[in-house]
C-alpha positions as CSV (number, residue, x, y, z in Angstrom):
1,M,125.2,82.6,89.2
2,K,124.1,84.0,92.6
3,R,124.7,87.6,91.5
4,E,122.7,87.2,88.2
5,N,119.6,85.5,89.7
6,V,117.2,85.8,92.5
7,F,115.8,82.5,93.9
8,F,112.3,82.2,95.4
9,V,112.4,79.5,98.1
10,T,109.6,77.9,100.1
11,I,110.4,76.3,103.4
12,V,109.3,72.6,103.4
13,A,110.4,71.7,106.9
14,W,112.5,73.0,109.8
15,I,113.4,70.1,112.0
16,G,117.2,70.5,112.6
17,L,119.5,73.5,112.7
18,Y,118.9,74.5,109.1
19,P,115.6,74.6,107.2
20,L,114.7,72.4,104.3
21,G,113.5,74.4,101.3
22,A,112.6,74.1,97.6
23,V,113.3,76.6,94.9
24,I,109.9,77.5,93.3
25,A,111.0,80.3,90.9
26,V,114.1,82.1,89.5
27,Q,114.2,85.7,88.4
28,K,117.1,87.4,86.6
29,S,118.6,90.3,88.6
30,S,118.4,93.7,87.0
31,K,118.1,97.4,87.9
32,A,114.7,97.7,86.3
33,I,112.2,98.9,88.9
34,Q,109.5,96.5,87.7
35,D,111.7,93.6,88.7
36,G,112.0,95.1,92.1
37,I,108.2,95.4,92.4
38,K,107.9,91.7,91.4
39,L,110.1,90.7,94.3
40,L,107.9,92.7,96.6
41,Q,104.8,91.0,95.2
42,H,106.2,87.7,96.2
43,Q,107.4,88.9,99.6
44,Y,104.0,90.4,100.6
45,S,101.8,87.8,98.9
46,V,100.2,90.2,96.5
47,P,97.3,88.6,94.6
48,T,98.1,89.5,91.0
49,F,95.4,87.3,89.2
50,Y,91.8,86.6,89.9
51,K,90.5,83.1,90.2
52,E,88.6,81.6,87.2
53,E,85.3,81.2,89.0
54,T,85.5,84.9,90.0
55,L,86.0,86.0,86.4
56,Q,83.1,83.8,85.2
57,A,80.7,85.4,87.7
58,V,81.5,89.0,86.8
59,P,79.3,89.3,83.6
60,K,76.2,88.1,85.5
61,I,76.9,90.6,88.2
62,I,77.3,93.4,85.7
63,Q,74.0,92.5,84.1
64,S,72.4,92.6,87.6
65,C,73.8,96.2,88.0
66,V,71.5,97.3,85.1
67,E,68.5,95.4,86.6
68,H,69.0,97.0,90.0
69,I,69.2,100.5,88.6
70,I,65.8,99.9,86.9
71,E,64.2,98.5,90.1
72,T,64.7,101.5,92.4
73,D,61.2,101.6,94.1
74,R,62.7,101.6,97.6
75,R,65.5,104.0,97.0
76,L,65.5,107.8,97.5
77,N,66.0,109.4,94.1
78,L,68.8,112.0,94.4
79,T,69.6,112.3,90.7
80,K,68.5,115.9,90.7
81,L,70.7,116.8,93.7
82,N,73.9,118.7,92.9
83,V,76.3,115.9,93.7
84,F,80.0,116.0,92.9
85,S,83.2,114.0,93.7
86,I,86.8,114.8,94.6
87,K,89.4,112.1,93.7
88,K,93.1,111.8,93.7
89,S,94.4,111.9,90.2
90,E,96.1,108.5,90.4
91,L,93.0,106.6,91.6
92,P,91.0,104.9,88.9
93,Y,87.6,104.7,90.7
94,I,85.3,107.1,92.5
95,E,83.9,105.6,95.7
96,N,82.1,108.6,97.3
97,C,80.6,112.0,96.5
98,L,79.5,115.1,98.4
99,S,76.6,117.5,98.4
100,I,75.4,120.5,100.4
101,E,72.0,121.9,101.0
102,Y,70.9,124.9,103.0
103,Y,68.1,125.3,105.6
104,P,67.3,128.0,108.1
105,E,69.1,126.3,111.0
106,G,72.3,125.5,109.1
107,F,73.5,123.0,106.5
108,K,72.6,119.6,105.3
109,V,75.8,117.9,104.1
110,G,75.5,114.6,102.2
111,V,78.2,111.9,101.8
112,H,77.1,109.4,99.1
113,I,78.9,106.1,98.8
114,A,78.9,103.6,96.0
115,D,76.6,100.6,97.1
116,V,78.8,97.7,96.1
117,S,77.3,95.2,98.6
118,V,74.0,95.1,96.7
119,Y,75.7,93.3,93.8
120,I,78.1,91.0,95.6
121,K,76.3,88.4,97.7
122,K,77.7,87.0,100.8
123,G,79.4,83.7,100.1
124,D,79.5,83.9,96.3
125,S,82.8,83.5,94.4
126,V,83.5,87.3,94.1
127,D,82.8,87.8,97.7
128,K,85.1,85.0,98.8
129,E,88.0,86.3,96.7
130,A,87.4,89.9,97.8
131,C,87.5,88.6,101.4
132,E,90.8,86.9,100.8
133,R,92.3,90.0,99.1
134,A,90.8,92.3,101.8
135,N,92.5,95.4,100.2
136,T,93.7,96.9,97.0
137,F,97.5,96.6,96.7
138,N,99.0,99.8,95.2
139,P,102.6,99.8,93.9
140,G,102.3,103.5,93.1
141,R,103.7,105.8,90.3
142,S,101.5,105.0,87.3
143,T,101.8,101.3,88.0
144,N,98.5,99.4,87.8
145,S,97.1,98.6,91.2
146,Y,96.0,95.0,92.2
147,Q,92.4,95.8,92.8
148,L,90.0,94.2,95.3
149,L,87.3,93.8,92.6
150,P,87.7,92.8,89.0
151,E,88.0,95.9,86.8
152,P,84.7,95.6,84.9
153,L,82.7,95.3,88.1
154,A,84.6,98.1,89.8
155,E,83.9,100.4,86.8
156,K,80.2,99.7,87.0
157,C,80.1,100.6,90.7
158,S,82.4,103.7,90.4
159,L,80.5,107.0,90.7
160,V,81.6,108.5,87.4
161,E,80.1,111.7,86.0
162,N,76.6,111.7,84.6
163,E,76.0,108.0,85.3
164,T,73.2,106.8,87.5
165,R,74.5,104.6,90.4
166,L,73.1,102.9,93.5
167,G,74.4,104.3,96.7
168,I,74.1,104.6,100.5
169,S,73.7,108.2,101.5
170,F,74.4,109.8,104.9
171,F,73.0,113.3,105.6
172,M,74.5,115.3,108.4
173,Y,72.5,118.2,109.8
174,I,75.0,120.8,111.0
175,N,73.8,123.9,112.8
176,K,75.3,127.4,112.5
177,D,77.7,126.6,115.5
178,Y,79.1,123.8,113.3
179,V,77.8,121.0,115.4
180,C,76.3,117.9,113.9
181,K,72.9,117.7,115.6
182,K,71.4,114.7,113.8
183,Y,72.0,112.4,110.8
184,D,70.0,110.2,108.4
185,M,71.1,107.1,106.5
186,V,69.2,106.1,103.3
187,K,69.5,103.8,100.3
188,S,69.7,106.1,97.3
189,L,69.9,106.5,93.6
190,I,72.6,109.1,92.7
191,R,74.2,110.8,89.7
192,S,77.5,112.7,90.0
193,N,77.4,116.0,88.1
194,K,81.1,116.7,88.3
195,T,84.4,115.1,89.2
196,F,87.3,117.2,90.5
197,T,90.9,116.3,91.2
198,Y,92.3,117.7,94.5
199,S,94.1,120.4,92.7
200,E,91.0,121.4,90.7
201,A,88.9,121.6,93.9
202,E,91.6,123.6,95.6
203,E,91.5,126.1,92.7
204,K,87.7,126.3,93.0
205,I,87.9,127.1,96.7
206,D,90.7,129.7,96.2
207,N,88.7,131.5,93.5
208,A,85.2,131.2,95.1
209,S,85.0,135.0,95.8
210,N,85.6,135.7,92.2
211,N,83.1,133.1,90.9
212,K,80.0,133.7,92.9
213,E,77.9,132.4,90.0
214,D,79.7,129.1,90.0
215,V,77.6,126.6,91.9
216,F,80.5,124.2,92.4
217,S,82.9,126.9,93.7
218,N,80.3,128.1,96.2
219,S,79.5,124.5,97.3
220,L,83.2,123.6,97.7
221,N,84.0,126.8,99.6
222,D,81.1,126.4,102.0
223,L,82.0,122.7,102.6
224,F,85.6,123.8,103.3
225,I,84.5,126.5,105.8
226,I,82.3,124.0,107.6
227,A,85.1,121.4,107.7
228,Q,87.6,124.0,108.9
229,K,85.4,125.1,111.8
230,M,84.7,121.5,112.7
231,Q,88.4,120.6,112.6
232,K,89.1,123.5,114.9
233,K,86.6,122.2,117.4
234,R,88.1,118.7,117.1
235,L,91.8,119.6,117.3
236,G,91.9,122.9,119.2
237,D,95.2,124.6,118.9
238,A,96.7,121.6,117.2
239,V,94.8,122.7,114.1
240,C,97.7,125.0,113.3
241,A,100.2,122.1,113.0
242,I,101.3,121.2,109.5
243,S,102.8,117.9,108.5
244,I,105.6,117.7,106.0
245,E,105.7,114.7,103.6
246,N,108.0,114.6,100.6
247,D,106.1,112.3,98.3
248,V,108.0,110.5,95.5
249,Y,104.8,110.3,93.6
250,I,104.9,113.9,92.4
251,N,101.6,115.3,91.2
252,G,99.3,118.2,91.9
253,D,97.5,116.4,94.7
254,G,100.2,116.9,97.4
255,R,98.8,117.5,100.9
256,Q,100.6,120.8,101.3
257,I,99.6,122.0,97.8
258,T,95.9,121.1,98.4
259,A,95.6,121.7,102.1
260,K,92.0,123.1,102.0
261,T,90.7,120.2,99.9
262,C,92.4,117.6,102.2
263,C,90.8,119.3,105.2
264,L,87.4,119.2,103.5
265,V,87.5,115.6,102.4
266,G,89.2,114.4,105.6
267,E,86.7,115.9,108.0
268,F,83.6,114.7,106.2
269,I,85.1,111.2,105.8
270,L,85.8,111.2,109.5
271,L,82.4,112.5,110.3
272,V,80.5,109.9,108.2
273,N,82.6,107.1,109.7
274,S,81.7,108.3,113.1
275,V,77.9,108.6,112.5
276,A,77.9,105.2,110.7
277,S,79.5,103.6,113.7
278,M,77.0,105.0,116.1
279,R,74.1,103.9,113.8
280,L,75.3,100.4,113.4
281,V,76.5,99.8,117.0
282,S,73.1,100.9,118.2
283,A,71.4,98.4,115.9
284,Y,74.0,95.5,116.2
285,P,76.2,96.1,119.3
286,K,77.9,92.7,119.0
287,C,78.9,92.3,115.4
288,V,80.3,95.6,114.0
289,P,83.9,95.7,112.6
290,M,85.4,98.7,114.5
291,V,88.7,100.5,113.9
292,C,90.4,100.5,117.2
293,Q,93.7,101.9,118.7
294,D,95.0,100.7,122.0
295,P,96.1,103.3,124.6
296,L,99.8,104.2,124.8
297,S,102.1,102.5,127.2
298,E,102.4,104.8,130.3
299,K,106.0,103.7,130.6
300,N,106.8,105.0,127.1
301,V,105.0,108.2,127.7
302,Q,106.8,108.9,131.0
303,E,110.2,108.2,129.4
304,W,109.4,110.5,126.5
305,L,108.4,113.3,129.0
306,R,111.7,112.9,130.8
307,S,113.6,113.2,127.6
308,Y,111.6,116.3,126.4
309,P,110.2,117.9,129.6
310,Q,109.8,121.4,128.0
311,I,110.0,120.8,124.2
312,C,106.9,118.6,124.5
313,H,104.8,121.7,125.1
314,L,106.1,123.3,121.9
315,I,104.9,120.6,119.5
316,G,102.0,121.9,117.4
317,H,100.6,118.5,116.6
318,L,100.1,117.7,120.3
319,Q,98.6,121.0,121.6
320,Q,95.8,120.5,124.1
321,T,96.4,116.7,123.9
322,K,95.9,114.9,127.2
323,I,98.7,112.2,127.0
324,L,98.2,111.1,130.7
325,P,95.2,111.4,133.1
326,N,97.0,114.4,134.8
327,K,99.1,115.6,131.9
328,E,98.1,117.9,129.0
329,L,100.5,119.4,126.5
330,S,100.2,123.1,125.7
331,V,102.4,126.2,125.2
332,K,100.5,127.8,128.1
333,Y,102.1,125.3,130.5
334,L,105.6,126.5,129.8
335,S,107.0,128.6,132.7
336,T,107.6,132.3,132.0
337,K,111.3,131.8,132.5
338,I,111.4,129.1,129.9
339,R,109.2,130.9,127.4
340,Y,111.2,134.1,127.4
341,S,114.7,133.2,128.4
342,A,115.5,129.7,127.1
343,I,117.5,129.3,123.8
344,H,115.6,127.5,121.1
345,R,117.6,125.8,118.4
346,C,116.7,126.7,114.8
347,Q,118.1,125.8,111.4
348,K,119.9,128.7,109.8
349,W,118.0,128.5,106.5
350,V,114.7,128.4,108.4
351,W,115.7,131.4,110.5
352,H,116.5,133.4,107.3
353,K,113.2,132.4,105.8
354,F,111.4,133.4,108.9
355,K,113.1,136.8,109.0
356,K,112.2,137.3,105.3
357,C,108.6,136.6,106.0
358,M,108.6,139.0,108.9
359,D,110.1,141.7,106.7
360,I,107.4,141.4,104.0
361,V,104.4,140.7,106.2
362,D,101.5,142.8,105.0
363,N,98.1,143.6,106.5
364,N,98.8,141.3,109.4
365,D,98.8,138.3,107.0
366,L,100.7,135.8,109.1
367,A,100.0,132.7,106.9
368,D,103.6,132.1,105.8
369,I,104.9,132.6,109.3
370,Q,102.3,130.2,110.6
371,I,103.4,127.6,108.1
372,I,107.0,127.9,109.3
373,L,106.1,127.7,113.0
374,G,103.5,124.9,112.4
375,Q,105.9,122.5,110.8
376,A,107.5,120.7,113.7
377,D,109.8,118.7,111.4
378,L,111.7,121.9,110.4
379,H,112.8,122.5,114.0
380,P,115.4,120.1,115.4
381,M,114.1,119.5,118.9
382,Q,110.4,119.4,118.0
383,G,111.1,117.2,115.0
384,L,113.1,114.7,117.1
385,A,110.5,114.7,119.9
386,L,107.6,114.2,117.5
387,D,109.4,111.4,115.6
388,E,110.0,109.6,118.9
389,W,106.4,110.1,120.0
390,Q,105.2,108.6,116.8
391,S,107.5,105.6,117.1
392,F,105.6,104.1,120.0
393,Q,102.1,104.8,118.8
394,K,99.9,101.7,118.7
395,P,98.7,100.6,115.2
396,T,95.1,100.8,114.4
397,M,93.3,97.5,113.8
398,Y,89.9,96.0,113.2
399,R,88.1,94.4,116.0
400,C,84.6,93.0,116.5
401,S,82.4,95.2,118.7
402,G,81.2,92.2,120.6
403,K,84.7,90.7,121.1
404,A,87.1,93.5,121.8
405,E,87.7,94.0,125.5
406,S,88.9,97.6,125.0
407,L,85.8,98.6,123.0
408,A,83.1,100.1,125.1
409,S,79.9,100.3,123.2
410,D,78.2,102.5,125.9
411,E,81.0,105.1,125.6
412,L,80.7,105.0,121.8
413,K,77.0,105.8,122.0
414,Q,77.8,108.8,124.1
415,F,80.6,110.0,121.9
416,S,80.2,113.6,120.6
417,I,81.1,113.6,117.0
418,T,82.5,117.1,117.1
419,K,84.9,116.5,120.0
420,C,87.1,113.8,118.4
421,K,90.8,114.5,119.1
422,T,93.9,113.5,117.2
423,S,93.7,110.1,119.0
424,L,90.6,108.8,117.3
425,P,87.8,107.1,119.2
426,N,86.5,103.7,118.0
427,Q,84.8,104.0,114.6
428,L,84.5,102.0,111.4
429,H,85.4,102.3,107.7
430,I,82.5,102.7,105.3
431,T,83.6,105.1,102.5
432,S,85.8,102.9,100.3
433,P,83.8,99.7,99.3
434,I,85.5,99.4,95.9
435,T,89.0,99.1,97.4
436,R,88.4,97.7,100.9
437,F,86.4,94.6,101.9
438,V,85.7,95.8,105.5
439,D,83.6,98.6,103.9
440,I,81.5,96.0,102.0
441,L,80.9,94.2,105.3
442,A,79.8,97.5,106.9
443,H,77.4,98.2,104.0
444,R,75.7,94.9,104.5
445,L,75.1,95.9,108.1
446,C,73.7,99.2,106.8
447,H,71.2,97.3,104.5
448,A,70.1,95.1,107.4
449,A,69.6,98.1,109.7
450,L,67.6,99.9,107.1
451,N,65.5,96.8,106.4
452,E,65.2,96.1,110.1
453,T,66.4,92.5,109.7
454,I,68.9,90.5,111.7
455,A,72.6,91.1,111.1
456,P,74.1,89.1,108.2
457,Y,77.1,88.2,110.4
458,N,77.4,87.0,114.0
459,S,80.2,88.1,116.3
460,D,82.4,85.1,115.7
461,E,82.3,85.6,112.0
462,V,83.1,89.3,112.3
463,A,86.0,88.6,114.7
464,E,87.5,86.0,112.3
465,L,87.1,88.5,109.4
466,C,88.8,91.2,111.4
467,R,91.8,89.0,112.2
468,S,92.1,88.1,108.5
469,M,91.7,91.8,107.4
470,N,94.3,93.0,109.9
471,K,96.9,90.6,108.5
472,R,96.1,91.6,104.9
473,E,96.0,95.3,105.6
474,K,99.4,95.1,107.2
475,Q,100.7,93.4,104.1
476,A,99.1,96.0,101.8
477,K,100.6,98.9,103.8
478,L,104.0,97.3,103.9
479,F,103.9,96.6,100.2
480,A,102.9,100.2,99.4
481,L,105.6,101.5,101.7
482,K,108.4,99.3,100.3
483,C,107.3,100.3,96.7
484,K,107.5,103.9,97.7
485,Q,111.0,103.4,99.1
486,L,111.9,101.6,95.9
487,H,110.7,104.4,93.7
488,L,112.7,106.9,95.9
489,A,115.9,104.8,95.6
490,Y,115.4,104.6,91.8
491,E,114.9,108.3,91.6
492,L,117.9,109.1,93.7
493,L,120.1,107.0,91.4
494,R,119.3,109.4,88.6
495,N,118.7,112.6,90.5
496,P,120.3,112.9,93.9
497,I,118.7,115.5,96.2
498,F,120.0,117.6,99.1
499,V,118.2,117.2,102.5
500,H,118.4,118.7,105.9
501,G,118.6,116.0,108.5
502,F,119.1,115.8,112.3
503,V,121.0,113.1,114.2
504,K,118.5,111.0,116.1
505,T,120.7,108.4,117.8
506,I,124.4,107.4,117.6
507,S,125.8,104.0,118.5
508,D,129.4,102.6,118.4
509,S,129.0,101.7,114.7
510,E,126.4,104.0,113.1
511,I,124.3,107.1,113.0
512,I,120.5,107.1,112.6
513,L,119.1,110.3,111.1
514,F,115.8,112.0,111.3
515,I,115.0,113.6,107.9
516,P,112.1,116.1,107.8
517,G,109.5,115.0,105.2
518,F,110.8,111.4,105.1
519,S,109.4,110.0,108.3
520,W,107.9,107.2,106.1
521,L,111.5,105.8,105.5
522,S,112.4,102.8,107.5
523,I,115.2,103.1,110.0
524,E,117.4,100.9,107.8
525,C,117.1,103.7,105.1
526,R,118.2,106.3,107.6
527,K,121.3,104.6,109.0
528,I,124.8,105.6,108.1
529,S,127.6,103.4,109.2
530,F,130.8,105.0,110.4
531,N,132.9,102.9,108.0
532,L,131.0,104.5,105.1
533,L,132.0,107.9,106.5
534,Q,135.7,106.9,106.3
535,V,136.5,108.3,109.8
536,Y,140.1,108.5,110.9
537,S,139.6,107.0,114.4
538,C,137.0,105.4,116.6
539,P,134.1,107.7,117.6
540,E,134.7,109.4,120.9
541,V,131.8,110.0,123.3
542,I,132.0,113.0,125.6
543,E,129.5,114.5,128.1
544,C,127.3,117.2,126.7
545,R,128.7,120.6,127.7
546,E,125.7,122.6,126.6
547,E,126.2,126.2,127.8
548,L,122.9,127.4,126.3
549,R,119.9,127.2,128.5
550,S,118.0,124.1,127.3
551,D,116.1,121.2,128.8
552,F,117.4,118.9,126.0
553,E,120.7,117.3,126.8
554,K,122.5,114.4,125.1
555,D,126.0,113.1,124.9
556,T,128.2,114.4,122.0
557,V,130.0,112.0,119.7
558,V,133.2,113.4,118.1
559,L,134.3,112.0,114.7
560,K,137.7,112.7,113.1
561,W,138.8,112.6,109.5
562,K,142.1,113.0,107.8
563,R,140.5,113.9,104.5
564,R,137.9,116.6,103.8
565,V,134.4,115.2,103.3
566,Y,132.8,118.5,102.5
567,S,133.2,121.2,99.8
568,T,133.6,124.9,100.8
569,D,132.8,126.1,97.3
570,G,129.9,123.8,96.5
571,K,131.9,121.8,93.9
572,G,132.7,118.1,93.9
573,P,136.3,116.8,94.1
574,K,138.3,116.5,91.0
575,P,138.5,112.9,89.6
């Protein structure tokens, strides 16, 4: 009975040693992935159905969409502007668009965002349910997402091709030194002329030199060049770092496949979030929902530096990063002796690939070599050091600008939007109002600022909303992560894959691996118990006798087998 069913239990009371619970549902056990997703829905309280009053309110709201489009006297008409969008192929709705115009001093870049807040009034049934949901819950891989807004309403707000929509537009004036000198925020009427997937936009950028008459190719390429220059200013030498992520949701929109498009979209989303935060904090310093990240624990940083005193300077992602008041990471801080005499560990297959690239390098084209050197995960010591660094990063969370002790509004006003480092300053989210409630809240503040009225929320309301949204966002992220791991497990059952992994830590009973490209896997997924390896004797720990010159020393664990656990000819054992 227990093996055939899964019981859903709610805890009624916990007075004594054991809790008192009640079975509220029973589900048949199976290997179907949809059943696994259903379990995760219960575990993370995913809202799968809308309330009746919400569904009844939607038709009236949709009718108001038509009325608002007709009554556009106080909106800037941008329907003649060459506006286009870039969306991930799996996302059903388009929440923001881009445009670029040229003037003698530089560029005028527009980010146009669907204006959802004009239809959903504060306190109505749709608003209350959206506030409770806080986020869209996405199970991934062609499985329908559980949206923040009912589908008919989301479709009416989505910035689809050749449809007139209400929007909030931000215009950034960028000079020829790629510095944003000023910005404007306006209520607008927009019409997207074209929608590109990430792979389509990447192709347009790559072929821009051969399609000089193509307006979209030229616009996309110019936006990419601007974004690339701004990213270089923001990240410094860390711009050369490349992240590896093996995504189980295989499509043409992978980050490595569409690196230029990801750079373009990411930089301008970051920029508009920054300018919006400055605009709203200057208008309403006490009631803006900010995205904050607490500083790192100095103790953790010091321990990390003791573990990786030289390797830390070789990590591309952390170049020119000031991790302590008196400590900056950079290759230039390596001593001459270390730089030219120390032995650096390298995977054999990576070394062969590197040598091959060196042999065929032509016209000083070092792009392939840069990719190999920039991927820290491919190199054992850098990969382990970066993984440990990321393990003690503080999570981002929403906080009210008038309540957060760590949020300095004066510093925010003085923040230079082109000097943002990998550790982001306080800012807000504003570009995804169809899938995130905090963006709707920010849009209401934008309307109030443009109308020069009082804020629609006080600091206590925003602080309470931030606490609620932090909880729901954590649930949404965990749900998406667990679904991703579930999809990977389901895929591995049918099609096992070969991976290159490094030993992260070893205990008396198990090994924990670091697997390049799978940093999103939980530690439980990367553990291997010794009893599963069928070792002959207990693990033996010996002191590290590293003869090679290296700053990285750890104890060695010796395992012994009586049977062979590998194949010298690449073939499996006979049954």
